[in-house]
Phi, psi and omega in degrees: 000115182270342184273099186240143171233132179251120179250116181243120173263131183264150182181186174249139192282336187286151182304327183297341183265357181299134176084359178279163180301322185291344185261013185297328176300316174305314185299321178296315180295322178297318180291321173298314181300318180296315182300319184267002181064038182260133175266121176275117184253134180280143173122319184289128179063017183072031183216161160280123197229135174209159180212152179207187177236134178226120178050050178066011176248137173285128184244122179248127179248128177223147167239107178302135182260011165277171175290156185321309188290353178241031181291336189297325184293322179300308181303314180300319181296309182297314180299319177295318179303313185267000180058047185273146171272155180307329181290350179268002188241139175231127178251137181245128187212163174283163179209122181289338185280352182249142176297150177303135180096348179265147173233152175220140178244136175226148180283332184195183176135179180286175179285342182059033178085000179273117185296327179296313179293324177305311182298319178298312179300318181293309183295326182275339179078021182203148171266357185276050177240128182297146177220142174245113183258136181247123184296134174238003173088173183276137185285349182059233182274351180290152170299140182306313184299315181297320182295307186292333180270003176268163177267143181291162174293167180300317181298313181295320180303321178300317177294321181291319179300317176299320179296322177298316180298317181291323180298320176303315178296320180295320178297315180297319177297316181301317181293315188273331185239350180098168187294319183297316177300316180296319178296314182300312184286314189268326177292319178295321180300318182287325175297319178296320180295323179298321181287000000 
């Protein structure tokens, strides 16, 4: 099967980081695995790794098990092994510039100050990798590192849970219809929500 899609959720692997804002990418991949009945096994490619078939496409789900800022090598290794083009890869990550509960999909672009994305762009040698960003809100007066590694409030958690569910639908749309269709459907929906 040549038609493969790689979905990579970013986060930090240690238990102390579970439920933090920075691990929202992991949560989406876990939810996708649950939805498709995929068991994520640790070890392969330095990631929690699972695969299934969806609409005649081989679907690979990974959570890199290096720390967030070193996620790129895992993606580069998996992409090299399966001979994937950048357009076959979707990275899911948190984003400080978006309000909690909002998601945005882009086909390419800069890392926008996100160290995990920066490492992926460097290791992959291209910005042409689709990304699904989940808003975690403005850090306010807090240090960026402290904010992203903290757990959200109950009210914010509710918004993030909704965003995870929406992100799952956006990923499925990306797999079946492509990045443009996913952008049209889910970015518009979120602009409406913002207003």
